[in-house]
C-alpha positions in Angstrom: -52.1 -77.5 -56.8 -52.9 -74.3 -55.2 -55.0 -73.7 -52.1 -54.7 -73.4 -48.4 -55.3 -75.2 -44.9 -58.7 -73.8 -43.3 -59.5 -74.6 -39.7 -63.3 -76.6 -39.9 -65.6 -77.8 -37.0 -67.6 -80.7 -37.7 -71.5 -79.5 -37.1 -72.2 -83.3 -36.1 -69.2 -83.9 -33.4 -68.1 -80.4 -32.8 -64.4 -80.7 -32.9 -62.2 -78.6 -34.8 -59.5 -79.7 -37.5 -57.6 -78.2 -40.3 -58.5 -79.6 -44.0 -57.1 -78.8 -46.9 -58.9 -76.3 -49.9 -58.2 -76.7 -52.9 -58.5 -73.5 -54.6 -60.0 -74.9 -57.8 -62.9 -76.9 -55.8 -63.6 -74.4 -53.2 -67.2 -76.5 -52.7 -65.5 -79.6 -52.4 -67.0 -81.7 -49.4 -65.0 -81.9 -46.3 -64.4 -85.2 -44.4 -64.1 -84.7 -40.2 -61.2 -86.5 -39.1 -62.9 -87.9 -35.3 -66.2 -88.7 -36.3 -66.0 -89.8 -40.7 -69.0 -87.1 -40.8 -69.3 -85.5 -44.4 -70.6 -82.1 -44.7 -69.8 -78.7 -47.2 -67.8 -76.0 -45.9 -68.8 -72.4 -46.1 -67.5 -72.4 -49.7 -69.5 -74.6 -50.8 -72.9 -72.9 -49.5 -72.2 -69.2 -50.7 -73.9 -68.5 -53.9 -71.2 -68.4 -56.8 -70.3 -64.6 -58.0 -71.9 -62.8 -60.4 -70.6 -63.1 -64.0 -69.1 -59.6 -65.2 -71.7 -57.4 -67.4 -70.5 -58.2 -71.1 -68.1 -56.1 -72.7 -70.0 -53.3 -74.8 -69.8 -54.5 -78.6 -67.1 -52.1 -80.2 -68.8 -49.7 -82.6 -68.7 -50.6 -86.5 -67.0 -48.5 -88.7 -69.7 -46.1 -90.3 -69.9 -46.7 -94.2 -69.9 -43.0 -95.6 
């Protein structure tokens, strides 16, 4: 499984800890190791990236 460890700070107790963040689920909830509070990290609060514009339709061959 791809991902990284990120340093998090619990909004409830204020303590810092490291949590595994899987690359496939960037918005998965995080659980504080100290107080058990479950919260969303900054990745869950970000807007998803805008979809790239659709490629222009290939020009159709002209009938002569």
